[in-house]
C-alpha positions in Angstrom: -11.7 -7.8 -55.7 -13.0 -7.7 -52.1 -14.7 -10.7 -50.6 -16.4 -11.7 -47.4 -15.7 -14.9 -45.5 -18.6 -16.4 -43.7 -17.7 -17.9 -40.3 -19.5 -21.0 -39.2 -21.1 -21.2 -35.7 -18.4 -23.7 -34.8 -15.6 -21.3 -35.7 -17.2 -18.5 -33.8 -17.6 -20.6 -30.7 -13.9 -21.6 -31.0 -12.9 -17.9 -31.1 -15.0 -17.2 -28.0 -13.3 -20.0 -26.1 -9.9 -18.6 -27.1 -10.7 -15.1 -26.0 -8.2 -14.0 -23.3 -9.8 -12.4 -20.3 -7.3 -10.3 -18.4 -7.8 -10.7 -14.7 -5.8 -9.4 -11.8 -5.1 -11.4 -8.7 -6.1 -10.2 -5.3 -4.1 -7.2 -3.9 -1.2 -8.3 -1.8 -2.3 -5.7 0.7 -5.5 -7.6 1.2 -3.6 -10.8 1.6 -1.5 -9.1 4.3 -4.6 -7.9 6.2 -6.7 -9.2 9.1 -10.3 -8.3 9.8 -10.4 -6.3 13.1 -14.1 -6.6 14.1 -15.4 -3.8 16.2 -17.7 -6.3 17.9 -14.7 -7.9 19.6 -13.8 -7.2 23.2 -11.6 -4.2 23.4 -8.0 -5.5 23.8 -6.9 -5.6 27.4 -3.8 -6.8 29.3 -3.2 -10.5 28.8 -5.4 -10.7 25.7 -4.2 -11.4 22.2 -7.0 -9.9 20.1 -4.9 -7.4 18.2 -4.1 -9.1 14.8 -0.6 -9.9 13.9 -0.8 -8.3 10.5 0.5 -5.5 8.4 -2.9 -4.1 7.5 -5.6 -3.9 10.2 -9.0 -4.2 8.6 -11.6 -2.6 10.7 -15.3 -3.2 10.1 -18.4 -1.8 11.7 -22.1 -1.5 11.0 -22.8 1.5 8.7 -24.7 4.0 10.8 -26.5 7.2 9.5 -24.1 10.1 9.5 -21.0 8.1 10.4 -17.9 8.2 8.3 -15.2 6.7 10.7 -14.6 3.6 12.8 -12.3 3.4 15.8 -9.5 1.2 17.0 -8.0 1.2 20.5 -4.3 0.7 21.2 -2.6 0.4 24.7 1.0 1.4 24.5 3.7 0.2 27.0 5.3 2.9 29.0 8.5 2.9 31.1 8.2 1.7 34.7 10.5 2.3 37.7 11.0 -0.9 39.7 11.0 -0.2 43.4 13.4 -2.3 45.4 13.4 -3.5 49.0 11.2 -1.7 51.6 11.2 1.6 49.7 7.7 3.1 49.3 6.0 2.7 45.9 3.4 5.3 46.8 3.2 8.1 44.2 5.6 6.4 41.8 3.0 4.7 39.7 3.4 4.7 35.9 0.3 5.3 33.8 -0.3 3.3 30.6 -0.9 5.4 27.5 -4.1 4.7 25.6 -4.3 5.8 21.9 -7.5 6.0 20.0 -7.1 5.7 16.2 -10.0 6.8 14.0 -10.1 5.3 10.5 -12.2 7.2 8.1 -13.9 6.0 5.0 -15.9 7.2 2.0 -17.5 6.0 -1.2 -15.5 4.6 -4.0 -17.3 3.9 -7.3 -16.3 2.5 -10.7 -18.9 3.1 -13.5 -18.7 1.3 -16.8 -20.8 1.2 -20.0 -22.2 -2.2 -21.2 -23.0 -3.2 -24.8 -26.4 -1.7 -25.9 -29.2 -3.3 -27.8 -27.9 -2.3 -31.2 -26.7 -4.8 -33.8 -23.1 -4.3 -32.8 -24.1 -4.5 -29.2 -25.7 -7.9 -29.9 -22.3 -9.1 -31.3 -20.5 -7.8 -28.2 -23.0 -9.7 -26.0 -22.4 -12.8 -28.1 -18.6 -12.6 -27.4 -19.1 -12.1 -23.7 -17.9 -8.5 -23.7 -20.5 -7.5 -21.1 -19.4 -10.1 -18.5 -15.7 -9.3 -19.2 -16.5 -5.6 -18.6 -18.2 -6.5 -15.3 -15.1 -8.5 -14.3 -13.0 -5.4 -15.0 -14.8 -3.5 -12.2 -13.2 -5.9 -9.7 -9.8 -5.5 -11.4 -10.1 -1.7 -11.1 -10.7 -2.0 -7.3 -7.7 -4.3 -7.0 -5.5 -1.6 -8.5 -7.2 1.0 -6.4 -6.5 -1.0 -3.3 -2.8 -1.1 -4.2 -2.8 2.6 -4.9 -4.6 3.4 -1.7 -2.2 1.4 0.4 0.9 2.7 -1.3 -0.2 6.3 -1.1 -1.2 5.8 2.6 2.3 4.5 3.4 3.9 7.5 1.8 1.4 10.4 2.3 -0.5 9.1 5.3 -3.9 8.4 3.7 -5.6 7.4 0.4 -6.4 10.1 -2.1 -10.0 10.4 -1.2 -9.5 11.1 2.5 -7.6 14.4 2.0 -9.5 15.6 -1.1 -12.1 18.2 -0.6 -13.7 17.2 -3.9 -14.5 13.8 -2.4 -16.4 15.3 0.6 -17.9 18.6 -0.7 -20.4 18.3 -3.5 -22.3 21.2 -4.9 -24.7 18.8 -6.7 -25.8 17.0 -3.5 -25.2 19.8 -1.0 -22.5 18.0 1.0 -20.1 20.3 2.9 -18.0 17.9 5.1 -14.4 18.9 5.4 -11.9 16.3 4.3 -10.9 14.4 7.5 -7.2 13.9 6.7 -4.2 15.9 5.6 -1.2 14.6 3.6 1.8 13.9 5.9 5.0 12.4 4.5 6.1 9.3 6.3 8.0 10.4 9.4 10.4 7.4 8.9 11.7 8.1 5.3 15.2 7.0 4.5 17.5 7.2 1.5 20.5 5.0 0.7 24.0 5.9 -0.4 26.9 3.5 -0.3 29.1 6.0 1.5 26.7 6.8 4.3 24.2 3.9 4.4 20.6 4.6 5.3 20.0 8.2 6.2 16.8 9.5 7.7 15.0 12.4 6.0 14.5 15.6 8.0 10.8 15.4 8.7 8.2 18.1 9.1 4.5 17.9 9.8 4.1 20.3 6.8 4.1 18.1 3.7 5.8 20.6 1.4 8.7 21.2 3.8 9.3 17.5 4.4 9.1 16.8 0.6 11.5 19.6 -0.2 13.9 18.2 2.4 13.7 14.8 0.8 14.2 16.0 -2.8 17.2 18.1 -1.7 18.8 15.2 0.2 18.3 12.4 -2.4 19.4 14.7 -5.3 22.7 15.4 -3.6 23.1 12.1 -1.8 22.0 9.2 -4.1 24.3 8.4 -7.1 23.4 6.1 -9.9 25.5 3.4 -8.4 23.5 3.4 -5.1 21.2 0.7 -6.2 19.5 -1.9 -4.0 21.7 -4.8 -2.9 22.2 -7.2 0.0 24.0 -4.5 2.0 20.9 -2.3 1.8 18.7 -5.3 2.9 21.0 -5.9 5.9 20.8 -2.3 6.9 17.0 -2.4 6.6 16.8 -5.5 8.8 19.0 -3.9 11.5 16.9 -0.7 11.5 13.7 -2.8 11.6 14.8 -4.9 14.6 15.6 -1.8 16.6 12.6 0.3 15.8 9.6 -1.6 14.2 7.1 -3.8 16.1 7.3 -7.3 14.6 4.3 -9.2 13.4 5.2 -12.3 15.3 5.0 -14.8 12.5 3.1 -15.0 9.2 2.2 -17.6 6.6 3.0 -20.4 9.1 6.6 -19.2 9.4 7.5 -18.0 12.9 10.6 -16.4 11.6 8.7 -13.9 9.5 8.5 -10.7 11.5 8.4 -8.1 8.8 7.3 -7.5 5.2 9.7 -5.9 2.8 8.2 -4.6 -0.4 10.6 -3.7 -3.2 10.1 -2.7 -6.9 10.9 -5.1 -9.7 13.8 -2.8 -10.6 15.3 -3.2 -7.1 14.8 -7.0 -7.3 16.7 -7.0 -10.6 19.5 -4.9 -9.1 19.7 -7.1 -6.0 19.8 -10.4 -7.8 22.3 -9.4 -10.4 24.7 -7.6 -8.2 28.1 -9.5 -8.1 30.1 -7.1 -6.0 28.0 -7.0 -2.8 27.2 -10.0 -0.8 25.0 -12.5 -2.6 23.1 -13.5 0.5 19.8 -13.1 -1.4 20.3 -16.7 -2.5 19.1 -17.7 0.9 15.7 -16.5 -0.2 15.3 -19.4 -2.5 15.0 -22.1 0.2 11.6 -20.7 1.1 10.0 -20.7 -2.3 9.0 -24.3 -2.1 7.1 -24.0 1.2 3.8 -22.8 -0.3 4.2 -19.2 0.8 4.5 -18.2 -2.8 1.0 -19.4 -3.4 -0.3 -17.4 -0.4 1.2 -14.1 -1.2 1.4 -12.5 -4.7 4.9 -11.4 -5.5 6.5 -13.5 -2.8 10.1 -14.3 -3.6 11.5 -15.5 -0.3 12.4 -14.7 3.3 15.6 -12.9 4.1 16.6 -12.4 7.8 13.0 -12.7 9.0 11.7 -10.3 6.3 9.2 -11.6 3.8 10.3 -10.1 0.5 7.6 -9.2 -2.0 8.3 -7.8 -5.4 5.6 -5.2 -6.2 5.4 -4.4 -9.9 3.2 -1.4 -9.0 5.6 0.1 -6.6 5.8 3.9 -6.9 8.9 5.9 -7.8 10.2 9.3 -6.6 10.9 11.7 -9.4 13.5 14.5 -8.9 13.1 17.3 -11.4 15.5 19.8 -9.8 17.8 20.1 -6.8 14.9 20.8 -4.4 11.8 19.5 -6.2 10.5 15.9 -6.2 7.2 14.1 -6.6 5.9 10.6 -6.1 4.6 8.8 -9.2 2.1 5.9 -8.9 0.2 3.4 -11.0 -3.5 3.9 -10.6 -6.5 2.2 -12.2 -6.6 5.0 -14.8 -3.0 5.0 -15.9 0.6 4.1 -15.1 2.0 7.6 -14.2 5.5 6.3 -13.5 8.2 7.5 -15.9 11.5 5.9 -14.8 14.6 7.8 -15.6 18.3 7.1 -14.7 19.3 8.7 -11.4 21.3 11.8 -12.1 21.9 15.3 -10.6 18.7 17.4 -10.7 17.0 14.6 -12.6 15.9 11.0 -12.7 13.8 8.8 -10.5 14.5 6.9 -7.3 13.2 3.4 -6.4 11.0 3.0 -3.3 11.0 0.2 -0.8 8.7 -0.3 2.2 9.4 -2.1 5.4 6.3 -3.0 7.5 5.7 -4.6 10.8 2.5 -5.1 12.8 -0.2 -2.5 12.2 1.5 -0.4 9.5 -1.8 0.5 7.9 -5.4 0.6 9.0 -8.2 0.0 6.6 -11.8 0.9 7.3 -13.6 -1.7 5.2 -17.2 -1.0 5.9 -18.9 -2.2 2.8 -17.6 -4.8 0.3 -18.0 -4.2 -3.4 -21.6 -4.2 -4.7 -22.7 -4.0 -8.3 -25.6 -1.7 -9.4 -27.1 -1.9 -12.9 -28.7 1.0 -14.7 -30.6 1.3 -18.0 -32.3 4.0 -20.0 -34.1 4.5 -23.2 -36.3 1.5 -22.4 -33.3 -0.6 -21.5 -31.6 0.1 -24.9 -28.6 1.6 -23.2 -27.1 -0.2 -20.2 -24.4 0.5 -17.6 -23.1 -0.9 -14.4 -21.3 0.7 -11.3 -19.2 -1.0 -8.7 -19.5 0.5 -5.2 -17.7 0.1 -2.0 -17.1 2.1 1.3 -13.5 2.1 2.3 -10.7 4.2 3.6 -6.9 3.5 4.2 -4.5 5.3 6.5 -1.0 4.9 7.9 -1.1 4.3 11.6 0.9 7.1 13.3 0.2 6.6 17.0 3.0 9.1 17.9 2.2 11.7 15.3 2.5 14.6 17.8 6.0 13.6 19.1 9.0 15.3 17.6 11.0 12.8 15.5 14.2 13.9 17.1 13.1 13.0 20.6 11.1 9.8 20.1 9.9 7.4 17.4 7.0 8.9 15.5 5.9 5.6 13.9 6.9 2.2 15.2 5.2 0.0 12.6 6.9 0.9 9.3 9.4 2.9 7.3 10.1 3.7 3.6 13.3 4.3 1.7 14.8 5.2 -1.7 17.6 3.8 -3.8 18.9 4.7 -7.3 17.3 3.8 -10.6 19.9 2.1 -12.7 20.3 2.5 -16.4 19.5 -1.1 -17.1 16.1 -1.0 -15.3 14.6 2.0 -17.0 
């Protein structure tokens, strides 16, 4: 015989208090950023106005018809020193000025709220509406992570190279997408026999990606996982090529940020054959930096190590075909598989110095409510204007003759059986 239990108001309130609200912390990328205000004086010689940060946040007043903001960089060039009484006339070196345009567009997250029906009233009683509103912020946190990760790898976030985000038949917009996908010019892969090897880059994304898939399929074995040897090689490469931040989090010795996946962190800390120098990381975990940066696990050789559980993976499906897999606000599209010939995934790490990314953060998140049917049906939409790009100041220089990017590089290691 069925029966119904009547809950007292006190019991209901107790359940409400015990309801778990899932909230995400701020994006680590936001924590590694600095607001670069366009209203500041343009950086000149002898001035230190360029922020010492991984992500340069650029803001500007939103003007009609504008969809980009600009940042100036003055690059050091070689100079011939003239000795003695020799004439210096006609031997002047000219500084190179680079203009970087950061584009932005709308990003919106719509959600339905409980309606005015009886079941909607119960949802309102349990605070479902407020929890739903909070989720809008969570979605933007995940979107920020995805935007920054994709920008590091492909050059820009998904909205800046998508025609669908700029051309709308409904509203008559016909603006061409301002960016094109470009694989990171400094992409490496690791094998124990050869160390870090640079991918053969091409401005054509499909060509560069085919080169990468071909190289990692043949070059990375399942035993080529992340370890201290890899970290040492990353540090050596960084000190020779990447512009340091010059201190972060109150630690002058922090010059770079190394983001690794949770699988790479596991392989690193459980490796018993390579050097166990990772234990030096532990002495920094009591300095308060772990409370400033999400995922912070320590500092190794001037590199702040952050474990990113949303780190993308590179999936190899044949000897020449590979694709990046990401976690987005909609779904986790990563399907880890043990590294093997013509198959399996590879773990990704990212090394970043000063100015690895630029973020046009023009309008912070705003919430807009909407109702219909005489306010019976309700909904809400989060809205912000933002765009994220990798800073490639030397994008037109051949990678064999000069550095294409002096602020970051990415790399791949194997996915081990135990971390799948």
